[in-house]
C-alpha positions as CSV (number, residue, x, y, z in Angstrom):
1,R,-11.9,-61.5,-8.6
2,W,-13.6,-57.8,-9.7
3,K,-14.5,-55.9,-6.7
4,K,-16.7,-52.5,-7.1
5,N,-14.7,-50.7,-5.0
6,L,-11.7,-50.6,-7.2
7,P,-11.3,-47.3,-8.7
8,E,-10.8,-46.6,-12.2
9,A,-7.3,-47.5,-13.4
10,W,-4.9,-44.6,-14.1
11,K,-4.5,-43.5,-17.8
12,S,-2.1,-41.1,-19.4
13,A,-3.7,-38.2,-21.3
14,V,-2.5,-40.2,-24.6
15,E,-4.3,-43.4,-22.9
16,L,-7.3,-41.4,-22.3
17,S,-7.6,-39.9,-25.6
18,V,-7.3,-43.4,-27.3
19,S,-10.0,-45.2,-24.7
20,D,-12.4,-42.5,-24.2
21,R,-13.2,-41.9,-27.8
22,G,-16.9,-43.5,-28.0
23,G,-18.5,-44.6,-31.2
24,H,-17.2,-43.6,-34.9
25,I,-18.9,-40.9,-36.9
26,F,-18.1,-40.5,-40.4
27,D,-17.9,-37.0,-41.9
28,P,-20.1,-36.7,-44.8
29,V,-19.4,-35.7,-48.1
30,V,-21.5,-32.8,-49.1
31,G,-23.4,-33.2,-52.2
32,A,-26.4,-35.0,-53.7
33,F,-25.7,-38.8,-54.5
34,S,-27.2,-42.1,-56.0
35,D,-26.5,-45.5,-55.0
36,V,-26.2,-44.5,-51.5
37,V,-25.6,-47.6,-49.3
38,E,-26.9,-47.9,-45.5
39,M,-25.7,-50.2,-43.0
40,D,-27.8,-51.4,-40.3
41,F,-26.5,-53.1,-37.4
42,S,-29.3,-54.7,-35.4
43,S,-28.5,-54.4,-31.8
44,F,-24.9,-53.7,-32.7
45,Y,-23.5,-53.0,-29.1
46,P,-25.4,-55.8,-27.4
47,H,-24.1,-58.5,-30.2
48,I,-20.8,-57.2,-29.2
49,M,-21.2,-57.5,-25.6
50,W,-22.3,-61.0,-26.2
51,R,-20.0,-62.5,-28.8
52,K,-17.0,-60.8,-27.3
53,N,-18.0,-61.8,-23.7
54,L,-17.4,-58.5,-22.5
55,S,-18.3,-58.0,-18.8
56,V,-16.8,-56.3,-15.9
57,E,-15.1,-59.5,-14.3
58,T,-14.0,-60.8,-17.9
59,L,-11.8,-57.8,-18.7
60,N,-8.4,-57.9,-18.0
61,C,-8.7,-61.2,-16.0
62,R,-6.1,-62.8,-14.2
63,C,-6.6,-66.3,-15.7
64,C,-5.8,-65.2,-19.5
65,Q,-3.0,-63.5,-21.2
66,P,-3.4,-61.3,-24.1
67,T,-3.6,-63.1,-27.1
68,P,-4.5,-62.0,-30.8
69,G,-7.8,-63.6,-30.2
70,N,-9.0,-61.9,-27.1
71,T,-7.1,-58.3,-27.6
72,V,-9.2,-55.1,-27.5
73,P,-8.4,-53.0,-30.8
74,A,-6.5,-50.1,-30.0
75,L,-6.6,-50.2,-26.2
76,G,-4.6,-53.4,-25.4
77,Y,-7.1,-54.8,-22.9
78,H,-7.8,-58.4,-22.8
79,V,-10.8,-60.7,-22.4
80,C,-11.3,-63.7,-20.6
81,T,-11.6,-67.0,-22.8
82,R,-12.3,-69.3,-19.9
83,Q,-15.4,-68.1,-18.3
84,E,-18.6,-66.5,-19.5
85,G,-19.4,-63.0,-18.0
86,L,-22.5,-62.3,-16.2
87,I,-23.3,-59.2,-18.6
88,S,-22.7,-61.0,-21.7
89,A,-24.8,-64.0,-20.6
90,V,-27.8,-61.8,-19.5
91,V,-27.4,-59.8,-22.7
92,G,-27.2,-63.0,-24.9
93,R,-30.4,-64.1,-23.5
94,I,-32.2,-61.1,-23.9
95,L,-31.0,-60.5,-27.5
96,T,-31.9,-63.9,-28.5
97,E,-35.4,-63.4,-27.1
98,R,-35.5,-60.1,-28.7
99,M,-34.6,-61.4,-32.0
100,R,-37.4,-64.3,-31.6
101,A,-40.0,-61.6,-30.8
102,K,-38.8,-59.6,-34.0
103,D,-39.2,-62.9,-36.1
104,L,-42.6,-63.3,-34.5
105,S,-44.0,-59.9,-35.1
106,K,-43.6,-60.3,-39.1
107,G,-46.6,-62.9,-39.1
108,A,-48.0,-63.2,-35.9
109,E,-52.1,-62.6,-35.7
110,T,-52.2,-63.6,-31.9
111,C,-49.7,-63.4,-29.0
112,E,-50.8,-65.9,-25.9
113,L,-47.9,-64.1,-23.7
114,R,-49.9,-62.1,-20.9
115,F,-48.7,-60.5,-17.9
116,P,-50.7,-60.0,-14.7
117,E,-49.6,-56.6,-14.3
118,E,-51.5,-55.8,-17.5
119,S,-55.2,-56.0,-16.1
120,G,-56.5,-52.7,-16.2
121,M,-54.3,-51.1,-18.5
122,G,-56.8,-51.0,-21.3
123,D,-55.5,-49.7,-24.9
124,L,-52.2,-49.4,-23.4
125,V,-51.6,-53.0,-24.2
126,P,-51.5,-54.1,-27.8
127,R,-54.0,-57.0,-28.4
128,N,-52.7,-58.1,-32.1
129,G,-49.9,-60.5,-32.5
130,R,-47.6,-58.4,-34.6
131,D,-48.2,-55.0,-32.3
132,R,-47.7,-57.1,-29.2
133,Y,-44.3,-58.7,-30.5
134,R,-43.2,-55.2,-31.8
135,S,-43.6,-53.9,-28.3
136,I,-41.8,-56.8,-26.7
137,S,-38.8,-56.3,-29.3
138,T,-38.8,-52.5,-28.3
139,I,-38.7,-52.9,-24.2
140,L,-36.0,-55.6,-24.8
141,K,-34.0,-53.0,-27.1
142,W,-34.2,-50.7,-24.3
143,V,-33.1,-53.2,-21.7
144,M,-29.9,-53.9,-23.6
145,V,-29.4,-50.3,-24.1
146,T,-29.5,-49.8,-20.4
147,C,-27.4,-52.9,-20.0
148,F,-24.7,-50.9,-22.3
149,G,-25.0,-47.6,-20.4
150,Y,-24.8,-49.6,-16.9
151,T,-21.3,-50.9,-18.0
152,G,-19.9,-47.3,-17.8
153,Y,-21.8,-45.8,-14.9
154,R,-19.4,-45.4,-11.8
155,N,-21.7,-46.3,-9.2
156,A,-23.1,-49.3,-10.8
157,R,-22.8,-52.6,-9.2
158,F,-21.4,-54.0,-12.6
159,G,-20.0,-51.0,-14.0
160,K,-16.5,-50.2,-15.1
161,I,-15.5,-47.8,-17.4
162,E,-13.0,-50.1,-19.3
163,A,-15.9,-52.2,-20.2
164,H,-17.8,-49.5,-21.6
165,E,-14.9,-48.4,-23.4
166,T,-13.9,-51.9,-25.0
167,V,-17.5,-52.0,-26.2
168,T,-17.0,-48.9,-28.2
169,A,-13.6,-49.9,-29.4
170,Y,-15.1,-52.9,-30.9
171,A,-17.8,-51.1,-32.7
172,R,-15.3,-48.5,-33.9
173,E,-13.2,-51.4,-35.4
174,Y,-16.4,-53.0,-36.9
175,L,-17.7,-49.6,-38.5
176,L,-14.2,-49.1,-40.3
177,R,-14.0,-52.8,-41.5
178,A,-17.4,-52.5,-43.0
179,R,-16.7,-49.4,-44.5
180,E,-13.7,-50.9,-46.4
181,V,-16.0,-53.5,-47.4
182,V,-18.6,-51.0,-49.0
């Protein structure tokens, strides 16, 4: 069982260099180009957290051993395959609702969803369906950004730097694979 009072695991300088890299930035080629491709990964980090079951209690669990299917690229950590993690479950629900709101924002004329806290907010509350669902989608996006950031925050109840590093390790791997495909 994971405990918040456990300190970050010791890492050598080499391990720290590999694990603490963050995302991946491609160095641009200077010049003017045509036929440029843009890749857009909608809710990229939350999708990784959800699909890979990344949560503080699922990372390096005691019930599973590292296998090719559950080992984090470049880091050697492993992810539990027996239980769903709290953070991945929460992010999955938020992500599902965000995708639904994005879909509804494309054609909805009205939105029946109302909250008691909205009374008296006047023009701050979008009235037409498209704008309202776009606002909901944006709010849920920032909740998920916060969920990712929270995994790496030292004093967070559900934070653990290794979970934060794992998300960025998968992201680097996927971006490099996507570059190869393109």
